NUKOLLO-333487 format. One record per residue: x, z, y of N, C-alpha, C in turn; residue in three letters. Coordinates in steps of 0.02 Angstrom, whole numbers. Atoms other than C-alpha are relative to their C-alpha. Layout:
REM NUKOLLO-333487
{{X; Z; Y}; {X; Z; Y}; {X; Z; Y}; ALA}
...
//
This chain:
REM NUKOLLO-333487
{{25; 56; -39}; {3602; 4806; 1558}; {-52; 24; 49}; MET}
{{48; -22; -51}; {3506; 4829; 1721}; {-47; -57; 19}; LYS}
{{52; 48; -18}; {3343; 4739; 1754}; {-26; 13; 70}; PHE}
{{34; -5; -64}; {3269; 4704; 1925}; {-64; -40; -3}; GLY}
{{64; 34; 4}; {3085; 4660; 1936}; {-26; -11; 70}; ILE}
{{23; 15; -68}; {3029; 4571; 2094}; {-73; 20; 9}; LEU}
{{69; -20; -18}; {2873; 4633; 2181}; {-19; -36; 64}; VAL}
{{28; 35; -58}; {2779; 4516; 2297}; {-69; 29; 15}; PHE}
{{71; -16; -11}; {2614; 4552; 2383}; {-42; -42; -47}; PRO}
{{41; 37; 49}; {2493; 4505; 2243}; {28; 1; -70}; GLY}
{{-26; -6; 68}; {2609; 4536; 2095}; {-42; 51; -38}; SER}
{{39; -49; 39}; {2513; 4622; 1955}; {25; 9; -71}; ASN}
{{-28; -10; 67}; {2622; 4609; 1800}; {68; 33; 3}; CYS}
{{-66; -30; -9}; {2776; 4694; 1872}; {8; 64; -41}; ASP}
{{-5; -62; 37}; {2739; 4862; 1793}; {-7; -10; -75}; ARG}
{{2; 17; 72}; {2698; 4781; 1626}; {70; -15; -24}; ASP}
{{-69; 15; 18}; {2875; 4713; 1624}; {43; 63; -1}; VAL}
{{-39; -62; -4}; {2947; 4881; 1678}; {-14; 45; -60}; ALA}
{{16; -40; 59}; {2857; 4965; 1533}; {44; -23; -59}; TYR}
{{-41; 26; 55}; {2953; 4850; 1415}; {73; 17; 10}; VAL}
{{-72; -9; -10}; {3125; 4859; 1494}; {20; 74; 7}; THR}
{{-18; -71; -13}; {3123; 5042; 1549}; {-23; 46; -56}; ARG}
{{28; -49; 47}; {3010; 5129; 1424}; {11; -19; -73}; ASP}
{{-9; 20; 69}; {3023; 5027; 1264}; {74; -12; -17}; LEU}
{{-70; 17; 14}; {3204; 4969; 1279}; {49; 49; 33}; LEU}
{{-41; -53; -31}; {3269; 5117; 1383}; {58; -29; 42}; SER}
{{-51; 31; -43}; {3363; 5004; 1504}; {-12; 17; 73}; GLN}
{{9; -12; -72}; {3395; 5041; 1688}; {-41; -56; 31}; PRO}
{{47; 49; -29}; {3257; 4955; 1786}; {-19; 22; 70}; THR}
{{25; -17; -67}; {3215; 4948; 1970}; {-46; -55; 26}; ARG}
{{46; 46; -32}; {3073; 4869; 2065}; {31; -25; 64}; MET}
{{-34; 31; -57}; {3138; 4748; 2196}; {-52; -30; 47}; VAL}
{{48; 24; -50}; {3029; 4724; 2350}; {23; -68; 26}; TRP}
{{-16; 71; -16}; {3021; 4542; 2407}; {41; -8; 63}; HIS}
{{-39; 5; -61}; {3108; 4580; 2571}; {72; 23; -9}; GLN}
{{-69; -22; 13}; {3266; 4648; 2489}; {47; -60; -4}; GLU}
{{-49; 55; 1}; {3425; 4546; 2499}; {65; 19; -37}; THR}
{{-59; -20; 38}; {3547; 4637; 2384}; {-19; 10; -73}; ASP}
{{14; -4; 72}; {3537; 4604; 2197}; {65; 10; -39}; LEU}
{{-66; -3; 32}; {3720; 4637; 2160}; {5; 49; -57}; SER}
{{-3; -51; 53}; {3682; 4785; 2047}; {-37; -22; -63}; ASP}
{{43; 21; 55}; {3571; 4683; 1930}; {33; -50; -46}; LEU}
{{-21; 49; 50}; {3608; 4589; 1770}; {-54; -52; -12}; ASP}
{{56; 45; 13}; {3435; 4514; 1744}; {-53; 9; 54}; VAL}
{{55; -1; -48}; {3306; 4469; 1876}; {-63; -28; -33}; VAL}
{{64; 22; 28}; {3125; 4457; 1820}; {-48; -14; 57}; VAL}
{{53; 18; -47}; {2996; 4365; 1924}; {-65; 2; -40}; ILE}
{{57; -12; 44}; {2833; 4430; 1851}; {-61; -42; 18}; PRO}
{{62; 34; -11}; {2659; 4360; 1839}; {-42; 34; 53}; GLY}
{{45; -27; -51}; {2518; 4388; 1961}; {-22; -55; 47}; GLY}
{{26; 47; -49}; {2457; 4304; 2119}; {39; 10; 65}; PHE}
{{-42; -12; -59}; {2602; 4310; 2242}; {-31; -32; 62}; SER}
{{30; 22; -63}; {2534; 4297; 2419}; {-69; -31; -10}; TYR}
{{67; 24; 13}; {2362; 4266; 2345}; {-4; -71; -24}; GLY}
{{-3; 71; 22}; {2417; 4095; 2279}; {-25; -48; 54}; ASP}
{{18; 46; -54}; {2381; 4022; 2450}; {46; -60; 1}; TYR}
{{-33; 65; 1}; {2437; 3842; 2477}; {1; -25; -72}; LEU}
{{-1; 13; 72}; {2484; 3830; 2292}; {42; 56; -31}; ARG}
{{-32; -57; 33}; {2551; 3952; 2164}; {76; -1; 10}; CYS}
{{-72; -7; -8}; {2726; 4013; 2208}; {28; -31; 63}; GLY}
{{-26; 38; -57}; {2740; 3907; 2366}; {23; 46; 57}; ALA}
{{-20; -45; -53}; {2748; 4053; 2488}; {55; 48; -24}; ILE}
{{-50; -46; 28}; {2846; 4171; 2376}; {70; -32; 1}; ALA}
{{-63; 34; 0}; {2982; 4040; 2370}; {41; 14; 64}; ARG}
{{-34; -11; -64}; {3022; 4081; 2553}; {13; 74; 15}; PHE}
{{-15; -70; -9}; {3035; 4269; 2530}; {76; 10; 4}; SER}
{{-72; -11; -7}; {3206; 4339; 2582}; {35; 10; -67}; PRO}
{{-34; -15; 64}; {3242; 4397; 2404}; {16; -63; -39}; VAL}
{{-10; 59; 42}; {3231; 4220; 2334}; {67; -34; 13}; MET}
{{-67; 27; -12}; {3392; 4165; 2420}; {51; 35; -45}; ASN}
{{-45; -38; 42}; {3478; 4303; 2324}; {-11; -14; -74}; GLU}
{{14; 19; 69}; {3391; 4254; 2162}; {36; -65; -16}; VAL}
{{-36; 64; 10}; {3462; 4078; 2183}; {74; 13; -8}; VAL}
{{-72; -17; 5}; {3636; 4151; 2212}; {15; 35; -66}; ASN}
{{-6; -36; 64}; {3613; 4266; 2062}; {4; -50; -58}; HIS}
{{2; 50; 53}; {3572; 4116; 1953}; {63; -44; 1}; ALA}
{{-59; 42; -7}; {3717; 4013; 2021}; {63; 34; -27}; LYS}
{{-56; -38; 27}; {3835; 4151; 1965}; {-2; 4; -77}; LYS}
{{7; -1; 72}; {3773; 4126; 1788}; {-37; 61; -26}; GLY}
{{39; -58; 22}; {3671; 4286; 1785}; {-70; -22; -20}; LYS}
{{63; 19; 31}; {3502; 4290; 1702}; {-60; 9; 46}; PHE}
{{63; -2; -37}; {3333; 4252; 1782}; {-55; -24; -46}; VAL}
{{59; 22; 38}; {3165; 4244; 1696}; {-61; 3; 45}; ILE}
{{63; 2; -37}; {3002; 4192; 1779}; {-57; -8; -49}; GLY}
{{57; -1; 47}; {2841; 4230; 1687}; {-64; -19; 37}; ILE}
{{64; 22; -29}; {2679; 4138; 1731}; {10; -16; 74}; CYS}
{{-10; 13; -72}; {2674; 4150; 1922}; {75; -4; 15}; ASN}
{{-72; 3; -9}; {2861; 4181; 1909}; {29; -68; -17}; GLY}
{{-20; 68; 19}; {2882; 4012; 1822}; {-16; -47; 58}; PHE}
{{20; 41; -57}; {2788; 3933; 1967}; {48; 10; 58}; GLN}
{{-47; -14; -54}; {2904; 4019; 2091}; {67; -34; -14}; VAL}
{{-64; 31; 18}; {3057; 3954; 1997}; {-1; -75; 11}; LEU}
{{3; 72; -12}; {2997; 3774; 2005}; {-4; -14; 75}; THR}
{{3; 9; -73}; {2954; 3792; 2190}; {68; 10; 32}; GLU}
{{-67; -14; -26}; {3130; 3861; 2218}; {52; -49; -25}; SER}
{{-44; 51; 28}; {3205; 3713; 2122}; {53; 29; -47}; LYS}
{{-43; -26; 52}; {3290; 3829; 1999}; {-17; -30; -68}; LEU}
{{22; 36; 60}; {3191; 3737; 1866}; {-34; -64; 21}; LEU}
{{31; 63; -16}; {3131; 3557; 1862}; {-75; 0; -14}; PRO}
{{71; 7; 13}; {2950; 3500; 1864}; {-43; 42; 45}; GLY}
{{49; -40; -38}; {2793; 3580; 1934}; {-53; 25; -48}; VAL}
{{58; -26; 37}; {2647; 3683; 1871}; {-63; -17; 40}; LEU}
{{60; 23; -34}; {2478; 3607; 1914}; {-63; 30; -31}; THR}
{{64; -26; 25}; {2294; 3646; 1887}; {-9; -17; -73}; ARG}
{{14; 12; 70}; {2243; 3664; 1706}; {-43; -62; -10}; ASN}
{{35; 63; 15}; {2173; 3507; 1626}; {-75; 4; 13}; ARG}
{{73; -7; -8}; {1993; 3572; 1626}; {-19; 37; 64}; ASP}
{{11; -33; -65}; {2013; 3658; 1797}; {-29; 70; -7}; LEU}
{{25; -67; 13}; {1970; 3826; 1719}; {59; 49; -8}; HIS}
{{-48; -53; 15}; {2067; 3989; 1717}; {-3; 15; -74}; PHE}
{{-3; -11; 72}; {2125; 4020; 1538}; {30; 69; -14}; ILE}
{{-26; -64; 23}; {2147; 4193; 1462}; {-9; 1; -76}; CYS}
{{5; 8; 72}; {2188; 4183; 1278}; {66; 18; -32}; ASP}
{{-63; -6; 36}; {2320; 4204; 1143}; {13; -67; -33}; ARG}
{{-16; 67; 25}; {2411; 4047; 1089}; {61; 1; -45}; VAL}
{{-60; 7; 40}; {2534; 3997; 954}; {53; -42; 36}; PRO}
{{-55; 35; -31}; {2705; 3940; 1014}; {54; -14; -51}; LEU}
{{-56; 17; 43}; {2846; 3851; 926}; {65; 13; 36}; LYS}
{{-67; -11; -27}; {3025; 3909; 956}; {40; -63; -12}; ILE}
{{-34; 64; 7}; {3118; 3748; 991}; {75; 8; -14}; GLU}
{{-70; -13; 14}; {3294; 3821; 989}; {14; 74; 7}; ARG}
{{-13; -72; -2}; {3368; 3992; 959}; {74; 16; 12}; ASN}
{{-71; -10; -14}; {3548; 3972; 1017}; {14; 21; 72}; ASN}
{{-8; -29; -67}; {3519; 4048; 1189}; {-21; 73; -3}; LEU}
{{17; -72; 1}; {3508; 4234; 1229}; {-76; 13; 1}; PRO}
{{72; -11; -5}; {3322; 4215; 1268}; {-35; -3; -68}; TRP}
{{35; 13; 63}; {3278; 4159; 1092}; {41; 18; -62}; THR}
{{-44; -14; 56}; {3418; 4225; 984}; {-31; 45; -54}; THR}
{{33; -44; 49}; {3302; 4352; 900}; {-54; -36; -39}; ALA}
{{49; 40; 36}; {3188; 4212; 840}; {36; -49; -47}; TYR}
{{-25; 53; 43}; {3211; 4078; 708}; {-21; -67; 28}; THR}
{{18; 66; -25}; {3217; 3897; 763}; {-58; -28; -42}; GLU}
{{59; 26; 34}; {3048; 3820; 722}; {-52; 52; -15}; GLY}
{{47; -55; 13}; {2965; 3990; 706}; {-62; -6; 45}; GLU}
{{62; -1; -39}; {2784; 4004; 764}; {-16; 72; 18}; ILE}
{{18; -67; -23}; {2745; 4157; 869}; {-65; -5; 40}; ILE}
{{61; -2; -39}; {2590; 4211; 965}; {11; 43; 62}; THR}
{{-5; -37; -63}; {2589; 4262; 1148}; {-63; -13; 42}; LEU}
{{57; 10; -44}; {2451; 4287; 1278}; {15; -48; 57}; PRO}
{{-4; 38; -62}; {2420; 4167; 1421}; {-57; 21; 46}; ILE}
{{51; -15; -49}; {2322; 4196; 1581}; {18; -36; 64}; ALA}
{{-18; 39; -59}; {2332; 4060; 1713}; {-52; -54; 15}; HIS}
{{42; 55; -22}; {2238; 3932; 1813}; {40; -62; 16}; GLY}
{{-43; 56; -17}; {2387; 3823; 1858}; {62; 4; -45}; GLU}
{{-55; -4; 48}; {2495; 3815; 1702}; {17; -66; -32}; GLY}
{{-11; 67; 30}; {2496; 3629; 1666}; {67; -27; 24}; ARG}
{{-67; 24; -20}; {2679; 3576; 1665}; {-1; -75; 8}; PHE}
{{-2; 72; -14}; {2709; 3407; 1744}; {68; -18; 30}; HIS}
{{-61; 27; -29}; {2863; 3304; 1786}; {-2; -76; -6}; ALA}
{{-2; 73; 6}; {2900; 3121; 1817}; {38; -19; -64}; ASP}
{{-26; 23; 65}; {2960; 3016; 1671}; {74; 15; -7}; TYR}
{{-73; -10; 6}; {3146; 3027; 1709}; {17; 74; -5}; SER}
{{-12; -72; 3}; {3140; 3215; 1738}; {-19; 27; -68}; THR}
{{23; -23; 65}; {3040; 3244; 1580}; {49; -22; -55}; LEU}
{{-47; 25; 50}; {3160; 3136; 1480}; {65; 41; 2}; SER}
{{-61; -40; -7}; {3309; 3234; 1549}; {-9; 69; -30}; ALA}
{{15; -67; 28}; {3227; 3400; 1503}; {4; -2; -76}; ILE}
{{1; 5; 73}; {3200; 3342; 1325}; {70; -17; -26}; GLU}
{{-66; 21; 24}; {3370; 3258; 1309}; {51; 57; 2}; ASP}
{{-47; -55; -7}; {3461; 3415; 1365}; {-23; 64; -36}; HIS}
{{23; -57; 40}; {3362; 3530; 1250}; {-23; 59; 42}; GLY}
{{20; -54; -45}; {3286; 3628; 1393}; {-67; 32; -17}; GLN}
{{63; -30; 21}; {3119; 3660; 1308}; {14; 55; -51}; VAL}
{{-10; -56; 47}; {3123; 3832; 1226}; {-64; 18; -36}; LEU}
{{65; -17; 29}; {2937; 3860; 1195}; {-47; -58; 9}; PHE}
{{48; 56; -2}; {2807; 3729; 1151}; {-65; 23; -32}; ARG}
{{65; -17; 28}; {2621; 3752; 1124}; {-8; -34; -68}; TYR}
{{8; 25; 67}; {2582; 3730; 941}; {-75; -10; -14}; GLN}
{{71; 13; 12}; {2419; 3650; 887}; {-33; -24; 64}; GLY}
{{37; 22; -59}; {2292; 3633; 1026}; {37; 19; 64}; GLU}
{{-31; -12; -65}; {2367; 3615; 1199}; {-52; 32; 46}; ASN}
{{52; -35; -38}; {2275; 3743; 1308}; {-12; -25; 70}; PRO}
{{6; 16; -71}; {2309; 3671; 1480}; {18; -71; 19}; ASN}
{{-18; 69; -14}; {2366; 3491; 1465}; {73; -11; 19}; GLY}
{{-71; 8; -15}; {2553; 3522; 1489}; {30; -60; -35}; SER}
{{-34; 56; 31}; {2657; 3368; 1459}; {45; 23; -57}; LEU}
{{-41; -15; 59}; {2742; 3369; 1289}; {-12; 71; -27}; ASN}
{{17; -68; 25}; {2654; 3535; 1252}; {49; 54; 24}; ASN}
{{-51; -46; -25}; {2785; 3624; 1359}; {-31; 65; 24}; ILE}
{{22; -67; -20}; {2758; 3811; 1377}; {55; 39; 36}; ALA}
{{-56; -35; -32}; {2932; 3865; 1433}; {63; -41; -3}; GLY}
{{-62; 38; -3}; {3094; 3784; 1489}; {55; 42; 32}; ILE}
{{-58; -31; -33}; {3268; 3836; 1543}; {36; -52; 41}; CYS}
{{-44; 47; -34}; {3395; 3759; 1660}; {53; -24; -48}; ASN}
{{-49; 28; 47}; {3538; 3660; 1586}; {52; 51; -21}; ARG}
{{-49; -51; 17}; {3653; 3811; 1591}; {-29; 52; -48}; GLN}
{{33; -46; 47}; {3525; 3914; 1494}; {-9; 71; 25}; GLY}
{{6; -68; -26}; {3529; 4067; 1607}; {-64; 12; 39}; ASN}
{{63; -6; -36}; {3364; 4032; 1696}; {-57; -25; -45}; VAL}
{{56; 16; 44}; {3202; 4034; 1596}; {-66; 7; 38}; LEU}
{{68; -5; -26}; {3025; 3997; 1653}; {-49; -12; -57}; GLY}
{{49; 8; 53}; {2875; 4018; 1539}; {-69; 22; 24}; MET}
{{67; -19; -18}; {2687; 4024; 1561}; {-27; 58; -42}; MET}
{{23; -57; 40}; {2649; 4141; 1413}; {34; 65; 22}; PRO}
{{-22; -67; -21}; {2672; 4329; 1440}; {31; 38; -58}; HIS}
{{-31; -39; 53}; {2800; 4407; 1321}; {-9; 75; 9}; PRO}
{{7; -72; -13}; {2780; 4576; 1406}; {-68; 27; -22}; GLU}
{{66; -22; 23}; {2598; 4581; 1352}; {-6; -1; -76}; ARG}
{{-2; -1; 73}; {2648; 4564; 1170}; {65; 34; -22}; ALA}
{{-64; -35; 12}; {2787; 4693; 1162}; {-8; 68; -32}; ALA}
{{12; -66; 28}; {2705; 4850; 1095}; {-44; -7; -62}; ASP}
{{37; 7; 63}; {2647; 4863; 915}; {-70; 31; 5}; SER}
{{66; -31; -9}; {2502; 4971; 977}; {-51; -52; 22}; ALA}
{{45; 54; -21}; {2430; 4808; 1047}; {-13; -49; -56}; LEU}
{{10; 44; 57}; {2440; 4725; 877}; {44; -61; -2}; GLY}
{{-45; 58; -3}; {2576; 4601; 924}; {62; 20; 39}; ASN}
{{-63; -15; -35}; {2759; 4627; 967}; {46; -60; 0}; SER}
{{-40; 61; -1}; {2817; 4446; 962}; {40; -6; 64}; ASP}
{{-34; 6; -65}; {2862; 4456; 1146}; {59; 47; 8}; GLY}
{{-54; -49; -7}; {2973; 4608; 1127}; {67; -30; -22}; LEU}
{{-62; 29; 26}; {3099; 4505; 1030}; {38; -42; 52}; ARG}
{{-34; 36; -54}; {3135; 4399; 1183}; {47; 47; 38}; LEU}
{{-40; -49; -37}; {3195; 4553; 1277}; {54; 32; -43}; PHE}
{{-49; -29; 45}; {3282; 4627; 1126}; {58; -48; -13}; GLN}
{{-52; 49; 13}; {3376; 4467; 1090}; {47; -8; 59}; GLY}
{{-40; 4; -61}; {3433; 4453; 1270}; {47; 60; 6}; LEU}
{{-39; -62; -6}; {3491; 4633; 1271}; {57; 1; -50}; LEU}
{{-51; -2; 52}; {3585; 4619; 1107}; {55; -51; 12}; GLU}
{{-49; 54; -10}; {3669; 4454; 1149}; {45; 16; 59}; LYS}
{{-41; -13; -60}; {3726; 4504; 1323}; {43; 61; -10}; VAL}
{{-40; -59; 14}; {3784; 4675; 1265}; {60; -17; -44}; THR}
{{-55; 20; 45}; {3888; 4593; 1129}; {53; -39; 37}; ALA}
{{-48; 40; -38}; {3970; 4479; 1257}; {36; 41; 53}; LEU}
{{-29; -41; -54}; {4008; 4621; 1379}; {69; 27; -20}; ALA}
//
């Protein structure tokens, strides 16, 4: 499986993801500059965390217009895999690959912490290595991570089982329905505010995030 990790001006988690996919999982990985327009060699596109274009206007709003994003949309429409982490989640909502928006945190403060998450479903490649209902711990680091959607959109997300990760216990940012991560209806596009790549090495004391990448790899390899 070949991973492509997008790099925007201001990205700062791209190499963290590459450490997981290339060094821990030994998978072909290439860094994709935001002006590239050919993703045909990739199986999985990762939109990493950071501050794309300095978060001017609003998070992800400018990155959405980068040349590479047209190809990411096409990649997703073909049923290939896309994951957006933190700022990447924001880019996915701005690009309309995922519903809803990410707004300023409830208390208007940047949050850097570790939070418990509940696995809502484990029948998709993203979560197949987890147990449904399992509680895991992943880091968060964001100022605009509060998930919001209008009533009908939120109802549709819940009705179609699109919530994969939900904050457990105290809600850190005010996200509606404690939502921490959602997928599209097809299940091939995932957006999440927590950082699985920052909890992927046992040397850090937590490898809960590694299982997301391992499960994806194992599931897709089995289907190949």
